PDB file with SEQRES, HELIX, SHEET and CRYST1 records, atoms N, CA, C and O in Angstrom:
SEQRES   1 A   49  UNK UNK UNK UNK UNK UNK UNK UNK UNK UNK UNK UNK UNK          
SEQRES   2 A   49  UNK UNK UNK UNK UNK UNK UNK UNK UNK UNK UNK UNK UNK          
SEQRES   3 A   49  UNK UNK UNK UNK UNK UNK UNK UNK UNK UNK UNK UNK UNK          
SEQRES   4 A   49  UNK UNK UNK UNK UNK UNK UNK UNK UNK UNK                      
HELIX    1 AA1 UNK A    6  UNK A   21  1                                  16    
HELIX    2 AA2 UNK A   36  UNK A   46  1                                  11    
SHEET    1 AA1 2 UNK A  24  UNK A  25  0                                        
SHEET    2 AA1 2 UNK A  32  UNK A  33 -1                                        
CRYST1    1.000    1.000    1.000  90.00  90.00  90.00 P 1           1          
ATOM      1  N   UNK A   1      61.938 168.950-126.147  1.00  0.00           N  
ATOM      2  CA  UNK A   1      61.335 169.382-124.889  1.00  0.00           C  
ATOM      3  C   UNK A   1      62.401 169.376-123.795  1.00  0.00           C  
ATOM      4  O   UNK A   1      63.190 168.436-123.693  1.00  0.00           O  
ATOM      5  N   UNK A   2      62.421 170.412-122.993  1.00  0.00           N  
ATOM      6  CA  UNK A   2      63.425 170.551-121.926  1.00  0.00           C  
ATOM      7  C   UNK A   2      62.940 169.839-120.671  1.00  0.00           C  
ATOM      8  O   UNK A   2      61.850 170.122-120.175  1.00  0.00           O  
ATOM      9  N   UNK A   3      63.749 168.913-120.158  1.00  0.00           N  
ATOM     10  CA  UNK A   3      63.348 168.140-118.981  1.00  0.00           C  
ATOM     11  C   UNK A   3      63.875 168.727-117.683  1.00  0.00           C  
ATOM     12  O   UNK A   3      63.648 168.159-116.615  1.00  0.00           O  
ATOM     13  N   UNK A   4      64.587 169.871-117.754  1.00  0.00           N  
ATOM     14  CA  UNK A   4      65.133 170.490-116.543  1.00  0.00           C  
ATOM     15  C   UNK A   4      64.026 171.170-115.759  1.00  0.00           C  
ATOM     16  O   UNK A   4      63.276 171.985-116.297  1.00  0.00           O  
ATOM     17  N   UNK A   5      63.933 170.829-114.495  1.00  0.00           N  
ATOM     18  CA  UNK A   5      62.947 171.476-113.647  1.00  0.00           C  
ATOM     19  C   UNK A   5      63.540 172.771-113.111  1.00  0.00           C  
ATOM     20  O   UNK A   5      64.761 172.925-113.098  1.00  0.00           O  
ATOM     21  N   UNK A   6      62.704 173.702-112.668  1.00  0.00           N  
ATOM     22  CA  UNK A   6      63.222 174.953-112.092  1.00  0.00           C  
ATOM     23  C   UNK A   6      64.157 174.720-110.910  1.00  0.00           C  
ATOM     24  O   UNK A   6      65.088 175.497-110.697  1.00  0.00           O  
ATOM     25  N   UNK A   7      63.917 173.654-110.137  1.00  0.00           N  
ATOM     26  CA  UNK A   7      64.779 173.359-108.984  1.00  0.00           C  
ATOM     27  C   UNK A   7      66.172 172.973-109.462  1.00  0.00           C  
ATOM     28  O   UNK A   7      67.167 173.419-108.892  1.00  0.00           O  
ATOM     29  N   UNK A   8      66.256 172.139-110.513  1.00  0.00           N  
ATOM     30  CA  UNK A   8      67.556 171.751-111.059  1.00  0.00           C  
ATOM     31  C   UNK A   8      68.333 172.972-111.532  1.00  0.00           C  
ATOM     32  O   UNK A   8      69.533 173.082-111.281  1.00  0.00           O  
ATOM     33  N   UNK A   9      67.669 173.871-112.202  1.00  0.00           N  
ATOM     34  CA  UNK A   9      68.320 175.075-112.711  1.00  0.00           C  
ATOM     35  C   UNK A   9      68.796 175.940-111.549  1.00  0.00           C  
ATOM     36  O   UNK A   9      69.901 176.479-111.596  1.00  0.00           O  
ATOM     37  N   UNK A  10      67.986 176.077-110.521  1.00  0.00           N  
ATOM     38  CA  UNK A  10      68.378 176.870-109.353  1.00  0.00           C  
ATOM     39  C   UNK A  10      69.567 176.243-108.644  1.00  0.00           C  
ATOM     40  O   UNK A  10      70.471 176.956-108.207  1.00  0.00           O  
ATOM     41  N   UNK A  11      69.581 174.918-108.523  1.00  0.00           N  
ATOM     42  CA  UNK A  11      70.703 174.228-107.875  1.00  0.00           C  
ATOM     43  C   UNK A  11      71.979 174.409-108.683  1.00  0.00           C  
ATOM     44  O   UNK A  11      73.042 174.664-108.117  1.00  0.00           O  
ATOM     45  N   UNK A  12      71.882 174.280-109.992  1.00  0.00           N  
ATOM     46  CA  UNK A  12      73.053 174.450-110.847  1.00  0.00           C  
ATOM     47  C   UNK A  12      73.573 175.884-110.771  1.00  0.00           C  
ATOM     48  O   UNK A  12      74.783 176.106-110.732  1.00  0.00           O  
ATOM     49  N   UNK A  13      72.668 176.847-110.749  1.00  0.00           N  
ATOM     50  CA  UNK A  13      73.074 178.249-110.651  1.00  0.00           C  
ATOM     51  C   UNK A  13      73.751 178.518-109.308  1.00  0.00           C  
ATOM     52  O   UNK A  13      74.773 179.204-109.262  1.00  0.00           O  
ATOM     53  N   UNK A  14      73.197 177.988-108.216  1.00  0.00           N  
ATOM     54  CA  UNK A  14      73.777 178.178-106.889  1.00  0.00           C  
ATOM     55  C   UNK A  14      75.164 177.544-106.822  1.00  0.00           C  
ATOM     56  O   UNK A  14      76.086 178.139-106.263  1.00  0.00           O  
ATOM     57  N   UNK A  15      75.324 176.353-107.382  1.00  0.00           N  
ATOM     58  CA  UNK A  15      76.626 175.674-107.392  1.00  0.00           C  
ATOM     59  C   UNK A  15      77.635 176.475-108.212  1.00  0.00           C  
ATOM     60  O   UNK A  15      78.786 176.626-107.804  1.00  0.00           O  
ATOM     61  N   UNK A  16      77.208 176.988-109.366  1.00  0.00           N  
ATOM     62  CA  UNK A  16      78.097 177.792-110.196  1.00  0.00           C  
ATOM     63  C   UNK A  16      78.554 179.039-109.443  1.00  0.00           C  
ATOM     64  O   UNK A  16      79.740 179.367-109.455  1.00  0.00           O  
ATOM     65  N   UNK A  17      77.630 179.736-108.790  1.00  0.00           N  
ATOM     66  CA  UNK A  17      77.993 180.945-108.052  1.00  0.00           C  
ATOM     67  C   UNK A  17      78.947 180.629-106.915  1.00  0.00           C  
ATOM     68  O   UNK A  17      79.892 181.382-106.679  1.00  0.00           O  
ATOM     69  N   UNK A  18      78.721 179.535-106.208  1.00  0.00           N  
ATOM     70  CA  UNK A  18      79.608 179.136-105.128  1.00  0.00           C  
ATOM     71  C   UNK A  18      81.012 178.876-105.664  1.00  0.00           C  
ATOM     72  O   UNK A  18      81.994 179.353-105.095  1.00  0.00           O  
ATOM     73  N   UNK A  19      81.107 178.127-106.749  1.00  0.00           N  
ATOM     74  CA  UNK A  19      82.411 177.800-107.326  1.00  0.00           C  
ATOM     75  C   UNK A  19      83.069 179.026-107.940  1.00  0.00           C  
ATOM     76  O   UNK A  19      84.295 179.141-107.914  1.00  0.00           O  
ATOM     77  N   UNK A  20      82.282 179.944-108.491  1.00  0.00           N  
ATOM     78  CA  UNK A  20      82.824 181.157-109.094  1.00  0.00           C  
ATOM     79  C   UNK A  20      83.343 182.105-108.014  1.00  0.00           C  
ATOM     80  O   UNK A  20      84.420 182.684-108.156  1.00  0.00           O  
ATOM     81  N   UNK A  21      82.582 182.259-106.945  1.00  0.00           N  
ATOM     82  CA  UNK A  21      82.964 183.177-105.875  1.00  0.00           C  
ATOM     83  C   UNK A  21      84.052 182.597-104.981  1.00  0.00           C  
ATOM     84  O   UNK A  21      84.852 183.340-104.413  1.00  0.00           O  
ATOM     85  N   UNK A  22      84.087 181.271-104.854  1.00  0.00           N  
ATOM     86  CA  UNK A  22      85.068 180.592-104.007  1.00  0.00           C  
ATOM     87  C   UNK A  22      85.746 179.485-104.825  1.00  0.00           C  
ATOM     88  O   UNK A  22      85.426 178.307-104.664  1.00  0.00           O  
ATOM     89  N   UNK A  23      86.671 179.863-105.692  1.00  0.00           N  
ATOM     90  CA  UNK A  23      87.224 178.885-106.624  1.00  0.00           C  
ATOM     91  C   UNK A  23      88.244 177.919-106.027  1.00  0.00           C  
ATOM     92  O   UNK A  23      88.563 176.908-106.653  1.00  0.00           O  
ATOM     93  N   UNK A  24      88.761 178.202-104.839  1.00  0.00           N  
ATOM     94  CA  UNK A  24      89.810 177.372-104.258  1.00  0.00           C  
ATOM     95  C   UNK A  24      89.195 176.378-103.279  1.00  0.00           C  
ATOM     96  O   UNK A  24      88.640 176.762-102.250  1.00  0.00           O  
ATOM     97  N   UNK A  25      89.304 175.098-103.617  1.00  0.00           N  
ATOM     98  CA  UNK A  25      88.643 174.048-102.843  1.00  0.00           C  
ATOM     99  C   UNK A  25      89.681 173.180-102.137  1.00  0.00           C  
ATOM    100  O   UNK A  25      90.677 172.769-102.732  1.00  0.00           O  
ATOM    101  N   UNK A  26      89.430 172.909-100.863  1.00  0.00           N  
ATOM    102  CA  UNK A  26      90.274 172.012-100.088  1.00  0.00           C  
ATOM    103  C   UNK A  26      90.002 170.578-100.535  1.00  0.00           C  
ATOM    104  O   UNK A  26      88.854 170.138-100.593  1.00  0.00           O  
ATOM    105  N   UNK A  27      91.091 169.850-100.852  1.00  0.00           N  
ATOM    106  CA  UNK A  27      90.928 168.470-101.312  1.00  0.00           C  
ATOM    107  C   UNK A  27      90.492 167.542-100.189  1.00  0.00           C  
ATOM    108  O   UNK A  27      89.861 166.516-100.446  1.00  0.00           O  
ATOM    109  N   UNK A  28      90.817 167.884 -98.959  1.00  0.00           N  
ATOM    110  CA  UNK A  28      90.525 166.980 -97.839  1.00  0.00           C  
ATOM    111  C   UNK A  28      89.082 167.091 -97.345  1.00  0.00           C  
ATOM    112  O   UNK A  28      88.450 166.076 -97.052  1.00  0.00           O  
ATOM    113  N   UNK A  29      88.556 168.313 -97.249  1.00  0.00           N  
ATOM    114  CA  UNK A  29      87.218 168.460 -96.668  1.00  0.00           C  
ATOM    115  C   UNK A  29      86.197 169.104 -97.609  1.00  0.00           C  
ATOM    116  O   UNK A  29      85.002 169.095 -97.317  1.00  0.00           O  
ATOM    117  N   UNK A  30      86.652 169.660 -98.730  1.00  0.00           N  
ATOM    118  CA  UNK A  30      85.721 170.242 -99.690  1.00  0.00           C  
ATOM    119  C   UNK A  30      85.327 171.678 -99.415  1.00  0.00           C  
ATOM    120  O   UNK A  30      84.560 172.260-100.183  1.00  0.00           O  
ATOM    121  N   UNK A  31      85.829 172.264 -98.342  1.00  0.00           N  
ATOM    122  CA  UNK A  31      85.517 173.654 -98.050  1.00  0.00           C  
ATOM    123  C   UNK A  31      86.123 174.545 -99.128  1.00  0.00           C  
ATOM    124  O   UNK A  31      87.195 174.243 -99.654  1.00  0.00           O  
ATOM    125  N   UNK A  32      85.439 175.644 -99.461  1.00  0.00           N  
ATOM    126  CA  UNK A  32      85.885 176.536-100.538  1.00  0.00           C  
ATOM    127  C   UNK A  32      86.279 177.901 -99.997  1.00  0.00           C  
ATOM    128  O   UNK A  32      85.772 178.359 -98.973  1.00  0.00           O  
ATOM    129  N   UNK A  33      87.203 178.538-100.718  1.00  0.00           N  
ATOM    130  CA  UNK A  33      87.744 179.827-100.285  1.00  0.00           C  
ATOM    131  C   UNK A  33      87.873 180.774-101.465  1.00  0.00           C  
ATOM    132  O   UNK A  33      88.064 180.347-102.604  1.00  0.00           O  
ATOM    133  N   UNK A  34      87.763 182.080-101.175  1.00  0.00           N  
ATOM    134  CA  UNK A  34      87.889 183.102-102.203  1.00  0.00           C  
ATOM    135  C   UNK A  34      89.316 183.260-102.687  1.00  0.00           C  
ATOM    136  O   UNK A  34      89.550 183.511-103.869  1.00  0.00           O  
ATOM    137  N   UNK A  35      90.263 183.117-101.791  1.00  0.00           N  
ATOM    138  CA  UNK A  35      91.669 183.347-102.142  1.00  0.00           C  
ATOM    139  C   UNK A  35      92.511 182.123-101.819  1.00  0.00           C  
ATOM    140  O   UNK A  35      92.240 181.394-100.865  1.00  0.00           O  
ATOM    141  N   UNK A  36      93.535 181.915-102.629  1.00  0.00           N  
ATOM    142  CA  UNK A  36      94.431 180.783-102.419  1.00  0.00           C  
ATOM    143  C   UNK A  36      95.107 180.879-101.051  1.00  0.00           C  
ATOM    144  O   UNK A  36      95.350 179.864-100.398  1.00  0.00           O  
ATOM    145  N   UNK A  37      95.406 182.106-100.627  1.00  0.00           N  
ATOM    146  CA  UNK A  37      96.025 182.329 -99.317  1.00  0.00           C  
ATOM    147  C   UNK A  37      95.133 181.773 -98.204  1.00  0.00           C  
ATOM    148  O   UNK A  37      95.629 181.151 -97.265  1.00  0.00           O  
ATOM    149  N   UNK A  38      93.827 181.994 -98.305  1.00  0.00           N  
ATOM    150  CA  UNK A  38      92.899 181.513 -97.280  1.00  0.00           C  
ATOM    151  C   UNK A  38      92.866 179.986 -97.259  1.00  0.00           C  
ATOM    152  O   UNK A  38      92.772 179.377 -96.193  1.00  0.00           O  
ATOM    153  N   UNK A  39      92.945 179.370 -98.439  1.00  0.00           N  
ATOM    154  CA  UNK A  39      92.991 177.916 -98.522  1.00  0.00           C  
ATOM    155  C   UNK A  39      94.260 177.393 -97.854  1.00  0.00           C  
ATOM    156  O   UNK A  39      94.210 176.424 -97.096  1.00  0.00           O  
ATOM    157  N   UNK A  40      95.387 178.026 -98.129  1.00  0.00           N  
ATOM    158  CA  UNK A  40      96.648 177.589 -97.537  1.00  0.00           C  
ATOM    159  C   UNK A  40      96.609 177.724 -96.018  1.00  0.00           C  
ATOM    160  O   UNK A  40      97.069 176.831 -95.306  1.00  0.00           O  
ATOM    161  N   UNK A  41      96.063 178.832 -95.518  1.00  0.00           N  
ATOM    162  CA  UNK A  41      95.938 179.018 -94.069  1.00  0.00           C  
ATOM    163  C   UNK A  41      95.032 177.951 -93.463  1.00  0.00           C  
ATOM    164  O   UNK A  41      95.326 177.407 -92.398  1.00  0.00           O  
ATOM    165  N   UNK A  42      93.933 177.658 -94.146  1.00  0.00           N  
ATOM    166  CA  UNK A  42      93.000 176.623 -93.684  1.00  0.00           C  
ATOM    167  C   UNK A  42      93.715 175.275 -93.576  1.00  0.00           C  
ATOM    168  O   UNK A  42      93.584 174.576 -92.571  1.00  0.00           O  
ATOM    169  N   UNK A  43      94.467 174.915 -94.614  1.00  0.00           N  
ATOM    170  CA  UNK A  43      95.184 173.638 -94.615  1.00  0.00           C  
ATOM    171  C   UNK A  43      96.165 173.558 -93.456  1.00  0.00           C  
ATOM    172  O   UNK A  43      96.257 172.529 -92.787  1.00  0.00           O  
ATOM    173  N   UNK A  44      96.898 174.640 -93.214  1.00  0.00           N  
ATOM    174  CA  UNK A  44      97.890 174.665 -92.131  1.00  0.00           C  
ATOM    175  C   UNK A  44      97.224 174.530 -90.764  1.00  0.00           C  
ATOM    176  O   UNK A  44      97.718 173.813 -89.894  1.00  0.00           O  
ATOM    177  N   UNK A  45      96.108 175.217 -90.583  1.00  0.00           N  
ATOM    178  CA  UNK A  45      95.456 175.238 -89.270  1.00  0.00           C  
ATOM    179  C   UNK A  45      94.582 173.998 -89.032  1.00  0.00           C  
ATOM    180  O   UNK A  45      94.491 173.508 -87.906  1.00  0.00           O  
ATOM    181  N   UNK A  46      93.955 173.506 -90.070  1.00  0.00           N  
ATOM    182  CA  UNK A  46      92.956 172.452 -89.906  1.00  0.00           C  
ATOM    183  C   UNK A  46      93.495 171.058 -90.177  1.00  0.00           C  
ATOM    184  O   UNK A  46      93.155 170.113 -89.465  1.00  0.00           O  
ATOM    185  N   UNK A  47      94.315 170.923 -91.179  1.00  0.00           N  
ATOM    186  CA  UNK A  47      94.706 169.583 -91.641  1.00  0.00           C  
ATOM    187  C   UNK A  47      96.164 169.222 -91.373  1.00  0.00           C  
ATOM    188  O   UNK A  47      96.617 168.169 -91.823  1.00  0.00           O  
ATOM    189  N   UNK A  48      96.904 170.050 -90.665  1.00  0.00           N  
ATOM    190  CA  UNK A  48      98.300 169.679 -90.406  1.00  0.00           C  
ATOM    191  C   UNK A  48      98.406 169.077 -89.011  1.00  0.00           C  
ATOM    192  O   UNK A  48      98.110 169.738 -88.016  1.00  0.00           O  
ATOM    193  N   UNK A  49      98.825 167.837 -88.948  1.00  0.00           N  
ATOM    194  CA  UNK A  49      99.016 167.184 -87.651  1.00  0.00           C  
ATOM    195  C   UNK A  49     100.430 166.719 -87.568  1.00  0.00           C  
ATOM    196  O   UNK A  49     100.829 166.136 -86.560  1.00  0.00           O  
TER     197      UNK A  49                                                      
END                                                                             
């Protein structure tokens, strides 16, 4: 018997799509980006002090 509720499946699907569409994740804040270039720009602008 499958114990997965429809909400769990929807959450897993949403998380997969987010990670698939935005595979580059900032280690400091967790924000995700479509392109590595965008992640690098984010790091330079947001996390460089």
